[in-house]
A tleap script that builds the chain and sets N, CA, C and O, in Angstrom:
source leaprc.protein.ff14SB
mol = sequence {
  NMET ALA MET LEU PRO GLU ASP ASN GLU ILE
  ARG GLU SER PHE PRO ASP TYR PHE ILE ILE
  PHE SER PRO ARG ASP ILE VAL SER GLY ASP
  PHE TYR TRP ILE SER GLU ASP GLU LYS HIE
  ILE TYR PHE THR VAL ALA ASP CYS THR GLY
  HIE GLY VAL PRO GLY ALA PHE MET SER THR
  LEU GLY ILE SER THR LEU ASP GLU ILE ILE
  THR ASN ASN GLU ASN LEU LYS ALA ASN ASP
  VAL LEU ASN LEU LEU ARG GLU ARG SER LYS
  LEU HIE PHE ILE ARG PRO GLU ASN ARG ARG
  SER HIE ARG TRP ASN GLY CYS SER PHE LEU
  HIE SER CSER
}
set mol.1.N position { 17.655 132.865 290.705 }
set mol.1.CA position { 17.031 132.205 289.716 }
set mol.1.C position { 17.376 130.874 289.370 }
set mol.1.O position { 16.687 130.121 288.682 }
set mol.2.N position { 18.573 130.599 289.925 }
set mol.2.CA position { 19.162 129.064 289.518 }
set mol.2.C position { 18.131 128.220 289.790 }
set mol.2.O position { 18.221 127.246 289.043 }
set mol.3.N position { 17.101 128.139 290.587 }
set mol.3.CA position { 16.346 127.158 291.150 }
set mol.3.C position { 15.117 127.309 290.458 }
set mol.3.O position { 14.379 126.333 290.326 }
set mol.4.N position { 14.769 128.585 289.936 }
set mol.4.CA position { 13.202 128.599 288.936 }
set mol.4.C position { 13.398 127.552 287.794 }
set mol.4.O position { 14.479 126.995 287.600 }
set mol.5.N position { 12.387 127.347 287.126 }
set mol.5.CA position { 12.381 126.355 285.944 }
set mol.5.C position { 12.842 127.325 284.607 }
set mol.5.O position { 12.564 128.523 284.547 }
set mol.6.N position { 13.545 126.638 283.624 }
set mol.6.CA position { 13.918 127.027 282.672 }
set mol.6.C position { 12.681 127.777 281.713 }
set mol.6.O position { 11.526 127.501 282.038 }
set mol.7.N position { 12.838 128.488 280.826 }
set mol.7.CA position { 12.026 129.092 279.889 }
set mol.7.C position { 11.372 128.074 278.919 }
set mol.7.O position { 10.233 128.141 278.457 }
set mol.8.N position { 12.419 127.002 278.672 }
set mol.8.CA position { 11.940 126.106 277.825 }
set mol.8.C position { 11.082 124.736 278.636 }
set mol.8.O position { 10.240 124.018 278.095 }
set mol.9.N position { 11.464 124.657 279.745 }
set mol.9.CA position { 10.815 123.835 280.506 }
set mol.9.C position { 9.111 124.234 280.634 }
set mol.9.O position { 8.209 123.399 280.570 }
set mol.10.N position { 8.937 125.609 280.816 }
set mol.10.CA position { 7.730 126.134 280.622 }
set mol.10.C position { 6.793 125.918 279.267 }
set mol.10.O position { 5.667 125.433 279.153 }
set mol.11.N position { 7.575 126.390 278.430 }
set mol.11.CA position { 7.000 126.411 277.110 }
set mol.11.C position { 6.763 125.169 276.482 }
set mol.11.O position { 6.032 125.148 275.493 }
set mol.12.N position { 7.362 123.951 276.986 }
set mol.12.CA position { 6.604 122.944 276.291 }
set mol.12.C position { 5.477 122.424 276.752 }
set mol.12.O position { 4.846 121.569 276.131 }
set mol.13.N position { 5.087 122.952 278.019 }
set mol.13.CA position { 3.515 122.623 278.453 }
set mol.13.C position { 2.787 123.754 278.183 }
set mol.13.O position { 1.668 123.536 277.719 }
set mol.14.N position { 3.157 125.101 278.368 }
set mol.14.CA position { 2.282 126.048 278.148 }
set mol.14.C position { 2.968 127.154 276.838 }
set mol.14.O position { 3.692 128.122 277.075 }
set mol.15.N position { 2.623 126.807 275.784 }
set mol.15.CA position { 3.356 127.491 274.615 }
set mol.15.C position { 3.316 129.040 274.876 }
set mol.15.O position { 4.272 129.814 274.938 }
set mol.16.N position { 1.983 129.301 275.014 }
set mol.16.CA position { 1.727 131.005 275.198 }
set mol.16.C position { 1.368 131.399 276.572 }
set mol.16.O position { 0.277 131.382 277.141 }
set mol.17.N position { 2.779 131.832 277.055 }
set mol.17.CA position { 2.657 131.868 278.559 }
set mol.17.C position { 3.612 133.293 278.852 }
set mol.17.O position { 4.532 133.650 278.116 }
set mol.18.N position { 3.219 133.926 279.954 }
set mol.18.CA position { 4.168 134.731 280.445 }
set mol.18.C position { 4.198 134.817 281.897 }
set mol.18.O position { 3.177 134.460 282.485 }
set mol.19.N position { 5.310 135.278 282.658 }
set mol.19.CA position { 5.456 135.254 283.894 }
set mol.19.C position { 6.021 136.814 284.307 }
set mol.19.O position { 6.858 137.417 283.634 }
set mol.20.N position { 5.400 137.331 285.532 }
set mol.20.CA position { 5.784 138.428 286.012 }
set mol.20.C position { 6.453 138.156 287.380 }
set mol.20.O position { 5.764 138.008 288.390 }
set mol.21.N position { 7.571 138.104 287.398 }
set mol.21.CA position { 8.401 137.692 288.652 }
set mol.21.C position { 9.142 138.838 288.873 }
set mol.21.O position { 9.914 139.327 288.049 }
set mol.22.N position { 8.868 139.360 290.206 }
set mol.22.CA position { 9.540 140.626 290.738 }
set mol.22.C position { 9.829 140.762 291.987 }
set mol.22.O position { 9.321 141.684 292.624 }
set mol.23.N position { 10.763 139.807 292.615 }
set mol.23.CA position { 10.877 139.909 294.140 }
set mol.23.C position { 11.311 141.474 294.577 }
set mol.23.O position { 11.652 142.428 293.877 }
set mol.24.N position { 11.202 141.377 295.594 }
set mol.24.CA position { 11.900 142.489 296.614 }
set mol.24.C position { 13.558 142.419 296.457 }
set mol.24.O position { 14.293 143.352 296.132 }
set mol.25.N position { 13.863 141.321 296.715 }
set mol.25.CA position { 15.265 141.384 296.758 }
set mol.25.C position { 15.886 140.125 295.893 }
set mol.25.O position { 15.253 139.093 295.669 }
set mol.26.N position { 17.367 140.408 295.400 }
set mol.26.CA position { 17.763 139.099 294.492 }
set mol.26.C position { 17.397 137.703 295.354 }
set mol.26.O position { 16.818 136.765 294.806 }
set mol.27.N position { 17.782 137.676 296.700 }
set mol.27.CA position { 17.430 136.310 297.359 }
set mol.27.C position { 16.139 136.205 297.735 }
set mol.27.O position { 15.793 137.044 298.567 }
set mol.28.N position { 15.166 135.291 297.315 }
set mol.28.CA position { 13.511 135.863 297.677 }
set mol.28.C position { 12.996 134.454 298.161 }
set mol.28.O position { 13.567 133.368 298.053 }
set mol.29.N position { 11.981 134.697 298.628 }
set mol.29.CA position { 10.928 133.622 299.387 }
set mol.29.C position { 9.864 133.214 298.125 }
set mol.29.O position { 9.014 132.365 298.391 }
set mol.30.N position { 9.884 133.687 297.014 }
set mol.30.CA position { 9.157 133.607 295.988 }
set mol.30.C position { 9.313 132.816 294.993 }
set mol.30.O position { 10.357 133.137 294.425 }
set mol.31.N position { 8.752 131.832 294.417 }
set mol.31.CA position { 9.109 130.974 293.448 }
set mol.31.C position { 7.889 130.363 292.603 }
set mol.31.O position { 6.704 130.395 292.934 }
set mol.32.N position { 8.435 129.803 291.442 }
set mol.32.CA position { 7.051 129.104 290.637 }
set mol.32.C position { 7.975 127.882 290.285 }
set mol.32.O position { 9.200 127.982 290.341 }
set mol.33.N position { 7.264 126.604 289.882 }
set mol.33.CA position { 7.617 125.627 289.705 }
set mol.33.C position { 6.811 124.735 288.962 }
set mol.33.O position { 5.584 124.807 289.032 }
set mol.34.N position { 7.420 123.854 288.218 }
set mol.34.CA position { 6.839 123.035 287.057 }
set mol.34.C position { 7.159 121.551 287.167 }
set mol.34.O position { 8.340 121.302 287.409 }
set mol.35.N position { 6.476 120.700 287.059 }
set mol.35.CA position { 6.790 119.496 286.847 }
set mol.35.C position { 5.447 118.794 285.939 }
set mol.35.O position { 4.393 119.350 285.631 }
set mol.36.N position { 5.971 117.137 285.590 }
set mol.36.CA position { 4.798 116.795 285.065 }
set mol.36.C position { 5.307 114.973 284.809 }
set mol.36.O position { 6.421 114.499 284.587 }
set mol.37.N position { 4.399 114.525 284.909 }
set mol.37.CA position { 4.275 113.110 284.569 }
set mol.37.C position { 3.480 112.463 283.642 }
set mol.37.O position { 2.678 113.194 283.060 }
set mol.38.N position { 3.482 111.127 283.303 }
set mol.38.CA position { 2.417 110.996 282.190 }
set mol.38.C position { 1.167 111.142 281.744 }
set mol.38.O position { 0.696 110.643 280.722 }
set mol.39.N position { 0.554 111.933 282.637 }
set mol.39.CA position { -0.719 112.108 282.841 }
set mol.39.C position { -0.945 113.580 283.104 }
set mol.39.O position { -1.882 114.098 282.496 }
set mol.40.N position { -0.295 114.259 283.842 }
set mol.40.CA position { -0.235 115.726 284.372 }
set mol.40.C position { 0.717 116.449 284.099 }
set mol.40.O position { 1.753 116.056 283.563 }
set mol.41.N position { 0.416 117.852 284.518 }
set mol.41.CA position { 1.384 118.853 284.316 }
set mol.41.C position { 1.358 119.392 285.642 }
set mol.41.O position { 0.222 119.760 285.940 }
set mol.42.N position { 2.345 119.596 286.687 }
set mol.42.CA position { 1.916 120.364 287.861 }
set mol.42.C position { 2.585 121.506 288.045 }
set mol.42.O position { 3.810 121.429 288.138 }
set mol.43.N position { 2.017 122.637 288.125 }
set mol.43.CA position { 2.201 123.873 288.407 }
set mol.43.C position { 2.082 124.536 289.710 }
set mol.43.O position { 0.917 124.641 290.094 }
set mol.44.N position { 3.129 125.088 290.619 }
set mol.44.CA position { 3.104 125.769 291.596 }
set mol.44.C position { 3.585 127.220 291.241 }
set mol.44.O position { 4.438 127.487 290.396 }
set mol.45.N position { 2.966 128.026 291.947 }
set mol.45.CA position { 3.336 129.477 292.652 }
set mol.45.C position { 3.353 129.648 293.716 }
set mol.45.O position { 2.275 129.392 294.253 }
set mol.46.N position { 4.384 130.108 294.586 }
set mol.46.CA position { 4.505 130.110 296.027 }
set mol.46.C position { 5.025 131.334 296.373 }
set mol.46.O position { 5.790 131.917 295.606 }
set mol.47.N position { 4.646 131.878 297.626 }
set mol.47.CA position { 5.125 133.212 298.399 }
set mol.47.C position { 5.491 132.610 299.787 }
set mol.47.O position { 4.608 132.272 300.575 }
set mol.48.N position { 6.894 132.476 300.081 }
set mol.48.CA position { 7.198 131.817 301.567 }
set mol.48.C position { 7.379 133.139 302.274 }
set mol.48.O position { 7.481 134.266 301.788 }
set mol.49.N position { 7.396 132.699 303.668 }
set mol.49.CA position { 7.496 133.539 304.541 }
set mol.49.C position { 8.925 134.108 304.945 }
set mol.49.O position { 9.736 133.288 305.377 }
set mol.50.N position { 9.226 135.162 304.864 }
set mol.50.CA position { 10.438 135.886 304.884 }
set mol.50.C position { 11.138 136.276 303.958 }
set mol.50.O position { 10.996 135.536 302.984 }
set mol.51.N position { 12.151 137.457 303.708 }
set mol.51.CA position { 12.809 137.815 302.843 }
set mol.51.C position { 14.393 137.611 302.772 }
set mol.51.O position { 15.042 137.472 303.809 }
set mol.52.N position { 14.908 137.602 301.686 }
set mol.52.CA position { 16.348 137.587 301.413 }
set mol.52.C position { 16.425 135.861 301.803 }
set mol.52.O position { 15.562 135.064 301.434 }
set mol.53.N position { 17.556 135.516 302.562 }
set mol.53.CA position { 18.047 134.204 302.993 }
set mol.53.C position { 17.029 133.186 303.761 }
set mol.53.O position { 16.948 131.980 303.528 }
set mol.54.N position { 16.184 133.993 304.831 }
set mol.54.CA position { 15.171 133.415 305.498 }
set mol.54.C position { 13.920 132.396 304.432 }
set mol.54.O position { 13.575 131.216 304.487 }
set mol.55.N position { 13.498 133.632 303.461 }
set mol.55.CA position { 12.663 133.129 302.591 }
set mol.55.C position { 13.168 132.478 301.622 }
set mol.55.O position { 12.344 131.860 300.947 }
set mol.56.N position { 14.685 132.368 301.188 }
set mol.56.CA position { 15.098 131.694 300.033 }
set mol.56.C position { 15.292 130.056 300.631 }
set mol.56.O position { 15.202 129.029 299.959 }
set mol.57.N position { 15.559 130.161 301.985 }
set mol.57.CA position { 15.472 128.812 302.276 }
set mol.57.C position { 14.337 128.204 302.637 }
set mol.57.O position { 14.388 126.989 302.823 }
set mol.58.N position { 13.117 128.884 302.809 }
set mol.58.CA position { 11.800 128.165 302.702 }
set mol.58.C position { 11.757 127.816 301.061 }
set mol.58.O position { 11.603 126.631 300.763 }
set mol.59.N position { 11.833 128.382 300.445 }
set mol.59.CA position { 11.850 128.099 298.900 }
set mol.59.C position { 12.492 126.677 298.403 }
set mol.59.O position { 12.039 125.686 297.831 }
set mol.60.N position { 13.538 126.998 298.814 }
set mol.60.CA position { 14.600 125.564 298.700 }
set mol.60.C position { 13.958 124.619 298.995 }
set mol.60.O position { 13.790 123.733 298.156 }
set mol.61.N position { 13.312 124.501 300.491 }
set mol.61.CA position { 12.745 123.375 300.953 }
set mol.61.C position { 11.422 123.099 300.120 }
set mol.61.O position { 11.147 121.933 299.834 }
set mol.62.N position { 10.697 124.014 299.771 }
set mol.62.CA position { 9.357 123.961 299.100 }
set mol.62.C position { 9.657 123.189 297.912 }
set mol.62.O position { 9.169 122.073 297.736 }
set mol.63.N position { 10.543 123.816 296.986 }
set mol.63.CA position { 10.857 123.086 295.697 }
set mol.63.C position { 11.311 121.717 295.793 }
set mol.63.O position { 10.860 120.792 295.117 }
set mol.64.N position { 12.420 121.610 296.849 }
set mol.64.CA position { 12.821 119.947 296.963 }
set mol.64.C position { 11.818 119.078 297.386 }
set mol.64.O position { 11.855 117.868 297.167 }
set mol.65.N position { 10.771 119.744 298.084 }
set mol.65.CA position { 9.771 118.734 298.635 }
set mol.65.C position { 8.877 118.418 297.381 }
set mol.65.O position { 8.741 117.283 296.925 }
set mol.66.N position { 8.248 119.616 296.846 }
set mol.66.CA position { 7.319 119.414 295.644 }
set mol.66.C position { 8.310 118.118 294.502 }
set mol.66.O position { 7.781 117.098 294.060 }
set mol.67.N position { 9.507 118.446 294.286 }
set mol.67.CA position { 10.323 117.335 293.434 }
set mol.67.C position { 10.054 116.254 293.857 }
set mol.67.O position { 9.493 115.506 293.057 }
set mol.68.N position { 10.375 115.641 295.472 }
set mol.68.CA position { 10.234 114.656 295.988 }
set mol.68.C position { 8.884 113.803 296.079 }
set mol.68.O position { 8.853 112.574 296.013 }
set mol.69.N position { 7.604 114.764 296.267 }
set mol.69.CA position { 6.330 114.579 296.392 }
set mol.69.C position { 5.951 113.601 294.651 }
set mol.69.O position { 5.486 112.468 294.521 }
set mol.70.N position { 6.344 114.521 293.652 }
set mol.70.CA position { 5.885 114.254 292.324 }
set mol.70.C position { 6.640 113.027 291.631 }
set mol.70.O position { 6.094 112.311 290.791 }
set mol.71.N position { 8.150 112.837 292.139 }
set mol.71.CA position { 8.961 111.578 292.007 }
set mol.71.C position { 8.441 110.438 292.508 }
set mol.71.O position { 8.459 109.387 291.868 }
set mol.72.N position { 7.972 110.543 293.603 }
set mol.72.CA position { 7.699 109.529 294.338 }
set mol.72.C position { 6.422 109.300 294.406 }
set mol.72.O position { 6.199 108.479 295.296 }
set mol.73.N position { 5.165 109.766 293.696 }
set mol.73.CA position { 3.761 109.393 293.824 }
set mol.73.C position { 3.470 109.377 292.357 }
set mol.73.O position { 4.283 109.634 291.469 }
set mol.74.N position { 2.135 109.025 292.200 }
set mol.74.CA position { 1.628 108.594 290.827 }
set mol.74.C position { 0.141 109.104 290.882 }
set mol.74.O position { -0.592 108.896 291.848 }
set mol.75.N position { -0.253 109.830 289.691 }
set mol.75.CA position { -1.823 110.091 289.785 }
set mol.75.C position { -2.042 110.907 290.851 }
set mol.75.O position { -2.920 110.567 291.643 }
set mol.76.N position { -1.353 112.043 291.068 }
set mol.76.CA position { -1.721 113.088 292.318 }
set mol.76.C position { -2.621 113.950 291.545 }
set mol.76.O position { -2.414 114.274 290.376 }
set mol.77.N position { -3.623 114.303 292.247 }
set mol.77.CA position { -4.425 115.445 292.250 }
set mol.77.C position { -4.048 116.634 292.965 }
set mol.77.O position { -3.552 116.517 294.086 }
set mol.78.N position { -4.282 118.125 292.285 }
set mol.78.CA position { -3.679 119.067 293.219 }
set mol.78.C position { -4.011 119.147 294.776 }
set mol.78.O position { -3.312 119.733 295.603 }
set mol.79.N position { -5.166 118.476 295.030 }
set mol.79.CA position { -5.475 118.673 296.442 }
set mol.79.C position { -4.086 117.567 297.164 }
set mol.79.O position { -3.273 117.926 298.017 }
set mol.80.N position { -4.157 116.424 296.613 }
set mol.80.CA position { -3.097 115.460 296.878 }
set mol.80.C position { -1.886 116.128 297.309 }
set mol.80.O position { -1.481 116.206 298.469 }
set mol.81.N position { -1.229 116.704 296.038 }
set mol.81.CA position { 0.198 117.463 296.225 }
set mol.81.C position { 0.232 118.501 297.560 }
set mol.81.O position { 1.121 118.387 298.404 }
set mol.82.N position { -0.872 119.566 297.666 }
set mol.82.CA position { -0.914 120.197 298.508 }
set mol.82.C position { -1.163 119.671 300.175 }
set mol.82.O position { -0.797 120.278 301.181 }
set mol.83.N position { -1.819 118.494 300.117 }
set mol.83.CA position { -1.622 117.724 301.425 }
set mol.83.C position { -0.491 117.170 301.768 }
set mol.83.O position { -0.121 117.133 302.942 }
set mol.84.N position { 0.303 116.589 300.613 }
set mol.84.CA position { 1.498 115.930 301.121 }
set mol.84.C position { 2.483 116.895 301.348 }
set mol.84.O position { 3.367 116.660 302.172 }
set mol.85.N position { 2.446 118.179 300.596 }
set mol.85.CA position { 3.437 119.241 300.778 }
set mol.85.C position { 3.217 119.680 302.461 }
set mol.85.O position { 4.156 119.854 303.238 }
set mol.86.N position { 2.155 119.777 302.722 }
set mol.86.CA position { 1.540 120.548 304.101 }
set mol.86.C position { 1.891 119.355 305.420 }
set mol.86.O position { 2.253 119.744 306.530 }
set mol.87.N position { 1.749 118.173 305.149 }
set mol.87.CA position { 2.541 117.273 306.020 }
set mol.87.C position { 4.163 117.137 305.966 }
set mol.87.O position { 4.917 116.868 306.901 }
set mol.88.N position { 4.396 117.327 304.981 }
set mol.88.CA position { 6.270 117.236 305.012 }
set mol.88.C position { 6.708 118.378 305.570 }
set mol.88.O position { 7.762 118.424 306.206 }
set mol.89.N position { 6.001 119.312 305.396 }
set mol.89.CA position { 6.496 120.858 305.694 }
set mol.89.C position { 6.286 121.009 307.330 }
set mol.89.O position { 7.188 121.556 307.965 }
set mol.90.N position { 4.948 120.467 308.112 }
set mol.90.CA position { 5.175 120.328 309.226 }
set mol.90.C position { 5.936 119.549 310.054 }
set mol.90.O position { 6.057 119.732 311.265 }
set mol.91.N position { 6.543 118.520 309.294 }
set mol.91.CA position { 7.761 117.884 310.229 }
set mol.91.C position { 9.062 118.610 309.867 }
set mol.91.O position { 10.051 118.373 310.561 }
set mol.92.N position { 9.144 119.381 308.954 }
set mol.92.CA position { 10.337 120.399 309.185 }
set mol.92.C position { 10.192 121.521 309.777 }
set mol.92.O position { 11.254 122.100 310.005 }
set mol.93.N position { 9.141 122.100 310.149 }
set mol.93.CA position { 8.949 123.361 310.464 }
set mol.93.C position { 8.193 123.455 311.746 }
set mol.93.O position { 8.278 124.457 312.456 }
set mol.94.N position { 7.442 122.407 312.058 }
set mol.94.CA position { 6.497 122.616 313.476 }
set mol.94.C position { 7.416 122.115 314.592 }
set mol.94.O position { 7.778 120.939 314.571 }
set mol.95.N position { 7.739 122.784 315.379 }
set mol.95.CA position { 8.475 122.251 316.818 }
set mol.95.C position { 7.424 121.276 317.376 }
set mol.95.O position { 6.225 121.484 317.190 }
set mol.96.N position { 7.788 120.419 317.926 }
set mol.96.CA position { 7.045 119.508 318.728 }
set mol.96.C position { 6.088 120.026 319.531 }
set mol.96.O position { 4.978 119.493 319.538 }
set mol.97.N position { 6.357 121.139 320.331 }
set mol.97.CA position { 5.514 121.560 321.391 }
set mol.97.C position { 4.552 122.392 320.819 }
set mol.97.O position { 3.747 123.036 321.491 }
set mol.98.N position { 4.609 122.402 319.562 }
set mol.98.CA position { 3.399 123.431 318.535 }
set mol.98.C position { 2.716 122.798 317.793 }
set mol.98.O position { 1.807 123.299 317.130 }
set mol.99.N position { 3.133 121.220 317.771 }
set mol.99.CA position { 2.267 120.425 316.633 }
set mol.99.C position { 0.759 120.564 316.859 }
set mol.99.O position { 0.041 120.642 315.862 }
set mol.100.N position { 0.217 120.601 318.079 }
set mol.100.CA position { -1.090 120.492 318.333 }
set mol.100.C position { -1.870 121.932 317.824 }
set mol.100.O position { -2.946 121.938 317.227 }
set mol.101.N position { -1.167 123.022 318.158 }
set mol.101.CA position { -1.632 124.461 317.815 }
set mol.101.C position { -1.434 124.954 316.490 }
set mol.101.O position { -1.811 126.074 316.145 }
set mol.102.N position { -0.671 123.892 315.504 }
set mol.102.CA position { -0.502 124.294 314.196 }
set mol.102.C position { 0.211 125.899 314.129 }
set mol.102.O position { 0.103 126.496 313.058 }
set mol.103.N position { 0.733 126.391 314.960 }
set mol.103.CA position { 1.277 127.773 314.857 }
set mol.103.C position { 2.740 127.479 314.101 }
set mol.103.O position { 3.628 126.723 314.496 }
set mol.104.N position { 2.726 128.169 313.093 }
set mol.104.CA position { 4.118 128.166 312.295 }
set mol.104.C position { 4.067 129.033 311.197 }
set mol.104.O position { 2.990 129.309 310.668 }
set mol.105.N position { 5.146 129.493 310.802 }
set mol.105.CA position { 5.131 130.322 309.320 }
set mol.105.C position { 5.706 129.437 308.524 }
set mol.105.O position { 6.469 128.542 308.886 }
set mol.106.N position { 5.234 129.749 307.073 }
set mol.106.CA position { 5.504 128.801 306.246 }
set mol.106.C position { 5.415 129.546 304.666 }
set mol.106.O position { 5.961 130.620 304.410 }
set mol.107.N position { 4.630 128.755 303.705 }
set mol.107.CA position { 4.449 129.262 302.317 }
set mol.107.C position { 3.049 129.355 302.032 }
set mol.107.O position { 2.325 128.638 302.723 }
set mol.108.N position { 2.624 129.924 301.352 }
set mol.108.CA position { 1.117 130.413 300.499 }
set mol.108.C position { 1.353 129.450 299.276 }
set mol.108.O position { 2.353 129.820 298.662 }
set mol.109.N position { 0.800 128.399 298.748 }
set mol.109.CA position { 0.801 127.814 297.469 }
set mol.109.C position { -0.212 128.054 296.705 }
set mol.109.O position { -1.311 128.060 297.260 }
set mol.110.N position { -0.163 128.268 295.509 }
set mol.110.CA position { -1.147 128.088 294.452 }
set mol.110.C position { -0.530 126.826 293.616 }
set mol.110.O position { 0.682 126.745 293.417 }
set mol.111.N position { -1.349 125.963 293.198 }
set mol.111.CA position { -1.095 124.580 292.650 }
set mol.111.C position { -1.935 124.032 291.986 }
set mol.111.O position { -2.907 123.631 292.627 }
set mol.112.N position { -1.936 123.839 290.831 }
set mol.112.CA position { -2.640 123.139 289.739 }
set mol.112.C position { -2.023 121.980 289.048 }
set mol.112.O position { -0.808 121.900 288.865 }
set mol.113.N position { -2.933 121.025 288.642 }
set mol.113.CA position { -2.574 120.049 288.156 }
set mol.113.C position { -3.305 119.411 286.762 }
set mol.113.O position { -2.889 118.361 286.272 }
savepdb mol mol.pdb
quit
């Protein structure tokens, strides 16, 4: 849970909140993430393919990619974040021979801004 947001990070934006986080294993492909800029609060809940180390690897990549997207862009809407995340994920995970068919395992994201 070291990569998940701290309680105070979420409470600053959502004073009355709760989270049910019950991964199957200690090392998991499930994560939630929060960030903000001057105008928006960005919140994501994700379920990445795989359990244990493969899922945790996907989560790590998802979290770092979300951080990069928010840090390097301004005034993003939820669909913008998801589209950028999809494009960057394709670069990391889709082998060149599969790029046209879009066959790949990845993450399911629910994102709000």
